[in-house]
Structures are given as C-alpha cells and as structure tokens.
C-alpha atoms as one frame of an Amber mdcrd trajectory, in Angstrom:
protein
 -35.356 -19.706  24.967 -38.490 -21.382  23.587 -38.632 -25.162  23.045 -41.400
 -27.622  22.251 -39.484 -30.905  21.863 -39.330 -33.042  25.044 -35.926 -34.484
  24.150 -34.600 -30.971  23.677 -35.988 -30.048  27.076 -34.128 -32.900  28.811
 -30.903 -31.967  27.035 -31.036 -28.339  28.134 -31.965 -29.359  31.678 -28.723
 -31.364  31.806 -26.875 -28.272  30.560 -28.133 -26.280  33.539 -31.326 -24.775
  32.101 -34.676 -25.118  33.856 -38.300 -24.794  32.711 -39.857 -21.679  34.181
 -43.171 -21.527  32.287 -45.150 -22.784  29.325 -47.680 -21.160  27.026 -49.740
 -21.660  23.883 -48.018 -20.132  20.835 -50.618 -17.875  19.139 -49.509 -18.765
  15.572 -48.811 -22.512  15.874 -51.286 -23.357  18.684 -48.650 -25.548  20.344
 -47.348 -25.749  23.916 -43.883 -24.182  24.213 -41.618 -24.313  27.249 -39.677
 -21.231  28.313 -36.177 -22.263  29.428 -33.748 -20.203  31.461 -30.231 -20.965
  32.714 -29.772 -20.768  36.484 -27.487 -17.938  37.636 -26.944 -16.881  34.032
 -26.665 -13.202  34.890 -24.089 -13.875  37.608 -22.057 -16.212  35.457 -22.190
 -13.804  32.513 -20.991 -10.992  34.740 -18.096 -13.114  36.023 -17.212 -14.067
  32.470 -17.068 -10.388  31.434 -14.787  -9.641  34.385 -12.465 -12.504  33.468
 -12.275 -11.407  29.836 -11.542  -7.804  30.815  -8.832  -8.974  33.191  -7.168
 -11.033  30.439  -7.291  -8.154  28.011  -5.899  -5.662  30.493  -2.927  -7.763
  31.612  -1.499  -7.781  28.084  -1.284 -11.570  27.837  -3.342 -11.726  24.646
  -1.395  -8.873  23.045   1.903 -10.602  23.834   0.674 -13.685  21.962  -0.247
 -11.783  18.814   2.928  -9.707  18.581   6.645 -10.444  18.625   7.732  -6.874
  17.963   6.120  -3.540  18.731   7.905  -0.485  17.451   7.277   3.198  16.843
   8.397   4.453  13.436   8.588   7.724  11.576   7.335   6.605   8.142   8.601
   9.697   6.327  12.161   9.452   7.617  11.879   5.626   7.601  13.426   5.486
  11.064  12.653   3.348  14.090  12.121   5.579  17.123  11.545   2.932  19.773
  10.816  -0.772  19.921   9.855  -3.579  22.261  10.478  -7.126  21.123  10.279
 -10.751  22.110  13.016 -13.157  21.008  13.758 -11.258  17.772  17.030  -9.260
  17.681  16.624  -5.765  16.272  19.476  -3.356  15.683  18.360  -1.476  12.589
  18.112   2.282  12.218  15.873   2.316   9.156  12.560   0.531   9.579  12.898
  -1.455   6.346  16.131  -3.101   7.537  14.037  -5.436   9.701  13.118  -7.242
   6.482  16.788  -7.360   5.398  16.087  -4.805   2.679  18.526  -2.179   1.499
  15.822   0.033   0.097  12.454   1.479   1.023   9.493  -0.905   0.862   7.339
  -0.221  -2.182   4.153  -1.072  -0.306   4.787   0.861   2.904   1.651   0.463
   5.013   3.031   2.752   7.721   3.186   5.596   5.227  -0.327   4.731   4.149
  -1.553   4.642   7.766   0.192   7.983   8.356  -1.437   9.637   5.319  -4.923
   8.137   5.665  -4.977   8.251   9.481  -6.310   4.716   9.709  -5.001   1.205
  10.350  -3.506  -1.110   7.709  -2.246  -4.695   7.674   0.083  -6.555   5.290
   2.182  -9.716   5.089   5.920  -9.500   4.381   8.841 -11.904   4.457  12.491
 -11.929   5.447  14.443 -14.885   4.054  12.667 -17.913   5.591  10.365 -15.929
   7.864   6.894 -14.549   7.130   5.471 -11.669   9.161   2.056 -10.120   9.694
   2.549  -6.368  10.127  -0.126  -4.019  11.464   0.332  -0.244  11.275  -1.594
   2.093  13.580  -1.270   5.925  13.468  -0.623   7.490  16.870   0.093  10.923
  18.349   3.203  10.892  20.534   4.201  14.134  22.270   2.281  16.197  19.675
   4.075  14.335  16.893   2.326  11.955  14.521   4.004   8.547  14.338   2.988
   4.983  13.498   2.981   2.003  15.845   3.878  -1.231  14.067   2.828  -4.572
  15.548   4.815  -7.420  13.986   4.050 -11.121  14.373   6.103 -14.052  13.072
   3.531 -16.196  11.240   5.983 -18.535   9.519   4.518 -21.648  11.119   0.925
 -20.435  11.375   0.509 -19.103   7.839  -1.541 -21.747   6.012  -0.522 -22.105
   2.385  -1.131 -25.059   0.064   2.003 -26.033  -1.861   3.591 -29.069  -3.428
   7.176 -30.243  -3.688   8.595 -29.681  -0.223   9.765 -26.773   1.884  11.713
 -24.941  -0.817   8.719 -24.843  -3.130   6.501 -23.823  -0.234   8.747 -20.871
   0.622   8.913 -19.858  -3.028   5.127 -20.020  -3.221   4.670 -17.936  -0.084
   7.159 -15.312  -1.288   5.476 -15.135  -4.692   2.056 -14.787  -3.062   3.221
 -11.967  -0.785   5.050 -10.178  -3.604   1.951 -10.448  -5.761  -0.341  -8.993
  -3.094   2.036  -6.125  -2.372   2.503  -5.368  -6.072  -1.243  -5.063  -6.568
  -1.290  -2.281  -3.985   1.093   0.054  -5.811   1.000  -0.974  -9.495  -1.035
   0.427 -12.365  -2.771  -2.604 -13.924  -2.571  -1.367 -17.534   1.020  -0.160
 -17.792   2.699  -2.064 -14.945   4.188   1.211 -13.696   3.761   2.521 -10.178
   0.352   4.102  -9.530  -0.850   7.401  -8.065  -0.881   6.035  -4.529   2.794
   5.177  -4.837   3.518   8.792  -5.793   1.641  10.041  -2.740   3.593   7.733
  -0.416   7.052   7.717  -2.011   7.640  11.277  -3.243   7.541  12.855   0.272
  10.213  10.365   1.378  12.506  11.212  -1.534  11.985  14.950  -1.003  12.798
  14.720   2.705  15.845  12.565   2.021  17.171  15.047  -0.554  16.533  17.967
   1.804  18.194  16.420   4.861  21.232  15.205   2.914  21.434  18.251   0.603
  21.106  16.041  -2.463  19.786  16.874  -5.904  16.276  15.778  -6.846  14.329
  16.451 -10.037  10.958  15.376 -11.381   9.559  15.199 -14.911   5.885  15.463
 -15.804   4.934  13.877 -19.136   1.714  14.184 -21.126   0.903  12.400 -24.393
  -0.036  14.943 -27.071  -3.535  14.745 -28.570  -4.383  11.597 -26.635  -8.133
  12.301 -26.856  -7.814  12.444 -30.639  -6.101   9.033 -30.595  -8.929   7.510
 -28.550 -11.638   9.145 -30.676 -10.126   8.196 -34.053  -8.327   4.917 -33.422
 -10.326   3.585 -30.475  -9.575   2.950 -26.819  -7.634  -0.236 -27.521  -5.199
   1.841 -29.558  -5.103   4.355 -26.722  -4.214   1.572 -24.298  -1.424   0.437
 -26.601  -0.044   3.986 -26.723   0.029   4.117 -22.916   1.853   0.780 -22.763
   4.430   1.787 -25.389   5.140   5.127 -23.735   5.503   3.382 -20.368   8.147
   1.036 -21.766  10.088   3.964 -23.264   9.979   6.026 -20.080  11.077   3.097
 -17.910  13.905   2.245 -20.292  15.383   5.717 -19.930  15.781   5.442 -16.144
  19.367   4.341 -15.535  20.232   6.029 -12.259  19.721   4.276  -8.926  16.584
   5.211  -7.040  14.765   6.598 -10.078  11.179   5.554 -10.708   8.275   6.113
 -13.104   4.572   6.250 -12.210   1.344   6.810 -14.039   0.040  10.056 -12.615
  -3.401   9.658 -14.144  -4.960   9.331 -17.580  -2.194  10.013 -20.114   0.128
  11.760 -17.650   3.244  10.265 -16.088   5.645  11.319 -13.354   9.348  10.482
 -13.298  11.303  10.984 -10.065  15.090  11.262 -10.311  16.914  11.313  -6.955
  20.459  12.627  -7.379  19.730  14.352 -10.701  20.081  18.123 -11.028  18.092
  20.152 -13.566  20.616  19.689 -16.395  20.716  15.916 -15.931  16.910  15.743
 -15.802  16.654  17.789 -19.012  18.925  15.335 -20.835  16.826  12.391 -19.658
  13.616  14.149 -20.715  15.065  14.890 -24.162  16.019  11.245 -24.609  12.466
  10.236 -23.696  10.919  12.812 -26.017  13.112  11.746 -28.932  12.367   8.023
 -28.509   8.617   8.623 -28.261   8.650  10.791 -31.383  10.484   8.075 -33.365
   8.258   5.254 -32.162   5.410   3.900 -34.296   2.204   2.465 -32.919   0.926
  -0.521 -34.850  -2.840  -0.800 -34.886  -5.415  -2.546 -37.069  -2.921  -3.213
 -39.866  -1.578   0.324 -39.918   0.817   2.586 -38.060   0.685   6.041 -36.537
   3.145   8.237 -34.654   2.800  10.067 -31.364   4.569  12.849 -29.478   4.679
  13.966 -25.843   5.259  17.152 -23.881   7.499  17.473 -20.821   7.753  19.688
 -17.764  10.976  19.438 -15.745  11.611  20.883 -12.305  14.258  20.416  -9.616
  13.839  20.647  -5.866  16.410  23.381  -5.324  14.542  25.712  -7.676  11.295
  25.162  -5.772  12.378  27.016  -2.676   9.954  24.775  -0.789   9.775  21.213
   0.455   5.999  21.159   0.053   5.033  18.218  -2.159   2.009  19.914  -3.713
   4.092  22.962  -4.608   6.847  20.770  -6.045   4.366  18.959  -8.292   2.633
  22.203  -9.223   5.900  23.711 -10.504   6.502  20.711 -12.768   2.870  20.724
 -13.914   3.105  24.427 -14.782   6.163  23.708 -16.938   4.241  20.899 -18.658
   1.332  23.268 -19.306   3.797  25.730 -20.829   5.172  23.021 -23.133   1.642
  22.226 -24.334   0.870  25.890 -24.986   4.153  26.466 -26.823   3.447  23.876
 -29.480   3.758  20.436 -27.820   6.456  17.815 -28.419   8.888  19.924 -26.408
  10.482  20.317 -22.972  10.048  23.247 -20.615  12.009  23.763 -17.401
C-alpha cells in the first residue's frame, strides 16, 4: 500500500499498519511511504480457516434454506426431502405451493433439460419462496435438488395500502415474471420452451396411466405471401387472430396451445383419442377459414393446414418421434392442397 499523506499514515498506523520503507515515485517525484499490516499473512490464513470451517459445518446453508428436496421433474414427484419448520406431506412436487396442477414455469424441468442451475420466486397463499434448482446424478439417475427458502419477510417490495395490497402486488409481480418465461410475447400463447418442458410430462403421464393423448400441428397457409403482400403488421394480426381461434377451441381440461415457431402452432390434448382430436382440428380449420382479417381498410381471408397424431399410434414415447409423426401429417396436408386435415 502506497501513501503520501501524513494524516493517512497516522490513520493506517492506528489500524495496525506500519511504515516499512519510502521512495521517490518516478512519475510524480514525490516521497511515498510503503505500508504493511503486521502479521497480515497469519491473520489472513486464520481467516480463511475460519471461513472454511463455517462453510463446511452447514450453518450458512441452513440459514439460506428451509427445505431441501430431491425431485423427479418429469414425473413431478418428490423423492426425498429435508426440512426445517415447514410441514411437507405432498407426493407431487407442485403440491408444496398448494397447486392442483403442474407449474407452468417449472425450473426443475428446465434445470434437468439444460443441465444447469435455475432460480425463481413463487408463492403459496401468504408465503413467498425463493426456489433454486440444481441438477444432480443420484445412483446413476438424473434428478434435481431443490433448495427452498421462505422469503416472505425478507423480500423487499414497495407497495401502498397495507398488507393486502402488498400481498397482491407481490403475487402479481411473481406471476408476471413467471409468465414472461413461458409466454410468446406476440400471441400470448405458450412458447417453444414450454413445449420442450411440458410435453414430456404429459407423454409420461399418459403412458404410465394408459391414458389417451393427441397432438395437433397447425400451419397457416401461404403466410409468406401474406407478409410480402400485406406487410408484417398484417402478418402479426393473422397470428393473433389464429391464436385466439385455436385457444377458444380447447374445452377439455389439461389441453394447451403453444406457438411452435413462425406460423406453426402445437395443440396438446391430454385425454383425447385420435377421433376426438380430429373433431377439434376440424372445428379449428372451419373457424379459421370463415374468419376475415381486417387490414388497412380492407379484408382478406386465410386458411390453415393440420396434422393430427395420437400417442398410441406412435408406438414410441420418444418426444421427437411423437412430434415428427404430427409434423409429417402436416406436411402431407400441405402437399395435398392445404386447408385440410391429415391424420
């Protein structure tokens, strides 16, 4: 440490430093004092030992976690847990948050797929939790370790109007952050990441419980022509209108719609066999054909093509194969004249 101010020297001497030499600085031509703290290497070594001891005894970890549990993110099951003052008796991992359905923004599934760590904030009634998800290999099986911390009283959030408004604000903030992670900003539908994380869960659930499951791939006909001739704003409006129609046709519980990419959409229908999925696809096709897009003082019509496939016909639980079958049917519909359904 180099100092040239006498007052600074006296201050550091009181702090335990001592002057060990002085020299003329070659650039400033001033006398500088070289200061060194007595026993600094010994004290630094002792400090490192103390820090390592604290880290190894688990005291710090116990302060940053109330629950540690091992989960299977595909089956959505808790394998093992260790907690502190929080009762846990759930079988499904999402029941900890008093939910009766799978979390849309499942960071454990994301950690599992990407093989890296993720963090999110969730809430359960009047409690807010910080949840960390860490992928881990346990007995040659890939699982996820979740570290959960109650941050209800340590989560700083500016709000007005009392506790009720504060809780509402916190819940809205958390919901908004989670929605950004799995929503398509243009259409408001689920995005591609949601497909990657949710479809394997639905496929496994249907397989284990011997339930029906069908998917529908949708592609807007001549979408490039629409963009080239009417402009991209018109193309955006087409995507929004089609999204509303597709979502409106989903009546069965557990069904969902996502934007697969570009002008393609994926509809997942748990519990629906091939015949039921065909009827839903026909309803969608008919409504899209009858719809009119208003743009720049005029109107134009659109059509879409559909590929329908059910899990039992796949003969495989592989997600890529499942999607490929539906995509092949969609390709067939496009080649056979468009504005039709193939299955």
